[in-house]
C-alpha positions in Angstrom: 0.0 0.1 -0.1 1.1 3.5 -0.5 1.9 5.5 2.7 -1.5 6.6 4.5 -1.5 9.9 6.5 -3.6 10.1 9.8 -4.3 13.4 11.1 -4.3 14.7 14.7 -6.6 17.5 15.8 -7.5 18.5 19.5 -9.5 21.7 19.7 -11.4 23.4 16.7 -11.8 26.9 18.1 -9.9 30.3 18.1 -6.8 29.9 20.2 -6.5 31.8 23.4 -4.3 34.9 23.6 -0.7 34.8 22.9 1.3 33.1 25.7 -1.2 30.7 26.7 0.0 27.3 27.3 -0.5 24.8 24.6 -1.9 27.4 22.4 -0.7 25.5 19.4 -3.5 22.8 19.9 -6.3 24.9 18.7 -7.0 25.1 14.9 -9.5 27.6 13.9 -12.7 26.7 12.3 -12.1 28.6 9.2 -8.7 26.9 9.0 -10.2 23.4 9.2 -12.8 24.3 6.9 -10.0 25.2 4.3 -8.2 22.0 5.0 -10.9 19.9 4.5 -11.9 21.6 1.4 -8.6 21.4 -0.1 -8.5 17.6 0.5 -11.7 17.2 -1.2 -10.6 19.4 -4.3 -7.5 17.2 -4.4 -9.8 14.0 -4.6 -8.8 12.6 -1.1 -11.5 10.9 1.2 -11.5 11.7 4.9 -12.1 8.5 6.9 -12.7 7.6 10.6 -10.0 5.0 11.8 -12.6 2.1 11.4 -13.5 3.1 7.6 -9.7 3.5 7.2 -9.0 0.0 8.2 -9.3 -1.9 5.1 -6.6 0.6 3.6 -4.5 0.1 6.3 -4.7 -3.6 6.1 -4.1 -3.3 2.0 -7.5 -4.7 1.2 -8.5 -1.4 -0.2 -6.6 1.1 -2.1 -7.2 4.8 -2.9 -6.6 8.6 -1.8 -7.6 8.5 1.9 -6.6 10.5 5.0 -7.4 9.3 8.4 -9.0 12.3 10.5 -8.6 11.9 14.4 -9.4 14.4 17.3 -8.0 13.6 20.8 -10.0 14.2 24.0 -13.4 14.6 23.1 -13.9 18.5 23.1 -17.5 20.0 22.6 -15.9 22.4 19.9 -15.1 19.3 17.8 -19.0 18.8 17.5 -19.9 22.5 17.4 -17.3 23.5 14.8 -15.8 20.4 13.1 -18.9 18.0 12.6 -20.8 20.5 10.1 -17.6 20.6 7.8 -16.8 17.0 7.9 -20.6 16.2 6.8 -20.5 18.8 4.1 -17.6 17.0 2.5 -18.9 13.7 3.3 -16.0 12.9 5.5 -15.8 10.5 8.4 -13.4 10.9 11.4 -12.7 9.4 14.8 -12.9 11.4 18.3 -11.1 9.7 21.1 -13.1 10.5 24.3 -12.2 10.0 27.9 -15.0 8.0 29.3 -14.9 9.1 33.1 -15.2 12.7 32.2 -17.9 13.0 29.9 -19.6 16.2 30.0 -16.8 17.7 32.3 -13.6 19.4 31.3 -9.9 18.8 30.3 -9.0 18.4 34.0 -5.8 16.7 33.2 -4.5 19.9 31.5 -5.2 22.3 34.4 -2.1 21.7 36.4 -0.3 23.0 33.4 -2.4 26.3 33.2 -4.3 25.3 30.2 -7.7 26.7 30.1 -10.7 24.7 30.9 -12.6 23.6 27.7 -15.9 21.5 27.9 -15.9 17.9 26.7 -18.9 16.2 25.1 -21.7 14.6 27.4 -23.4 11.2 26.3 -26.1 13.0 24.2 -23.7 15.2 22.4 -21.5 12.1 21.7 -24.6 10.8 20.3 -25.1 13.8 18.1 -21.5 13.3 16.8 -22.3 9.9 15.9 -25.4 10.8 14.4 -23.5 13.2 11.9 -21.6 10.2 10.5 -18.6 10.2 12.8 -16.9 7.6 15.2 -16.2 7.6 19.0 -12.9 6.0 20.1 -11.5 5.5 23.5 -8.9 7.7 25.2 -9.0 5.8 28.6 -11.2 6.5 31.6 -9.3 9.3 33.0 -6.6 10.5 30.5 -4.0 8.7 32.5 -0.4 8.1 31.8 0.0 4.5 31.1 3.6 4.6 31.9 3.1 5.7 35.4 0.3 3.8 36.3 0.2 0.1 37.6 -0.5 -2.8 35.4 -3.9 -3.6 37.1 -5.0 0.2 36.8 -3.7 0.4 33.3 -6.1 -2.6 32.2 -8.9 -1.1 34.0 -8.4 2.3 32.3 -8.2 0.8 28.6 -10.9 -2.1 29.1 -13.5 -0.1 31.0 -13.4 2.9 28.8 -14.4 0.6 25.9 -17.1 -1.3 27.9 -18.5 1.8 29.3 -18.6 3.6 26.0 -20.0 0.8 23.9 -22.8 0.4 26.4 -23.8 4.1 26.9 -23.7 4.8 23.2 -24.9 1.6 22.0 -22.2 1.0 19.6 -19.1 -1.0 19.3 -16.2 0.6 20.4 -13.5 -0.3 18.2 -10.5 2.2 18.2 -8.2 3.5 20.9 -5.6 6.2 21.5 -2.7 6.3 24.2 -3.2 9.4 26.3 0.0 11.8 25.9 1.0 9.2 23.2 2.8 7.1 26.1 2.7 3.6 26.5 4.8 0.4 26.8 4.7 -3.0 25.0 2.4 -4.3 28.1 -0.1 -1.6 27.0 -0.3 -2.7 23.5 -1.1 -6.2 24.5 -3.7 -4.7 27.0 -5.3 -2.8 24.1 -5.3 -5.9 21.9 -7.0 -8.0 24.6 -9.6 -5.6 25.3 -11.0 -6.1 21.9 -10.0 -2.9 20.0 -8.9 -3.3 16.5 -6.3 -0.6 16.3 -4.6 2.0 18.4 -3.0 5.3 17.5 0.4 7.2 18.8 1.5 10.7 18.8 4.6 9.3 16.9 4.9 11.2 13.7 5.0 9.9 10.2 2.7 8.2 7.6 1.5 4.6 8.2 3.2 2.2 5.9 2.8 -1.2 4.8 3.4 -3.6 7.8 3.2 -1.1 10.1 1.7 -2.4 13.7 -2.1 -1.6 13.8 -1.8 -0.9 17.3 1.3 1.6 17.2 -0.2 3.8 14.4 1.9 7.0 13.4 -0.1 10.3 12.9 0.6 13.7 11.5 -0.1 16.7 13.8 -2.2 19.6 12.7 -1.6 22.8 14.9 -2.6 26.3 14.9 0.5 27.3 13.0 0.1 24.8 10.1 -0.5 27.0 7.0 -2.4 25.5 4.2 0.7 24.7 2.2 2.4 23.2 5.1 -0.8 21.1 5.6 -0.8 19.9 2.1 3.2 19.2 2.2 2.8 17.0 4.9 0.1 14.8 3.3 1.5 14.8 -0.3 5.0 14.4 0.2 7.4 12.2 2.5 8.0 15.2 4.8 6.4 13.6 8.1 8.4 10.4 7.6 11.6 11.9 8.6 10.6 11.3 12.0 10.2 7.5 11.6 13.9 7.0 12.8 13.5 9.5 15.5 
């Protein structure tokens, strides 16, 4: 298969004032709309992780891009779902099952502003708009600093909770902070997920591990030419050996 890009977004909203922590993780709605429009005009199909699976396995071929959102922010529903629907794109939003309807409390110690997370009803709206929900553990834990029993619980029970709450089969997982060890890969497999994404940069290549998928970050400062260069060139693959 040709290398496949999987995009990573966080908040689709106007960035806070200059100097605010993690300001880079905001992409404005207008920038997001332009990015999706450019993909569509160039003949790419934006896909959720489950829709992308046949391409990752080499069973299908085409101009495809995976689209993912980390954490489950309400602004993803408010500002991204309509744009995705306009271009007939699907995407996966990885949510923190124990914090539905609350805020990004794991960020507060860093001084990052609170932002509302989708509740169960808003998650259902996200699904109804043609999008997918994945798991990001129960409490956005750093698996590498959590004991084995707690890590296993965070990974498995998030899938169980979301599957029951939304009456859907949660099949996709994302490691919080991108931090994990080989034992966590085994836990994700054992919990019944089909794939998992990381924060390691690069496109997905043939024979890459489906439970350690690389992604391409899209941030506030990513210009449209840079965005297209990330997708259409081998630029991001320079990180594969880092």
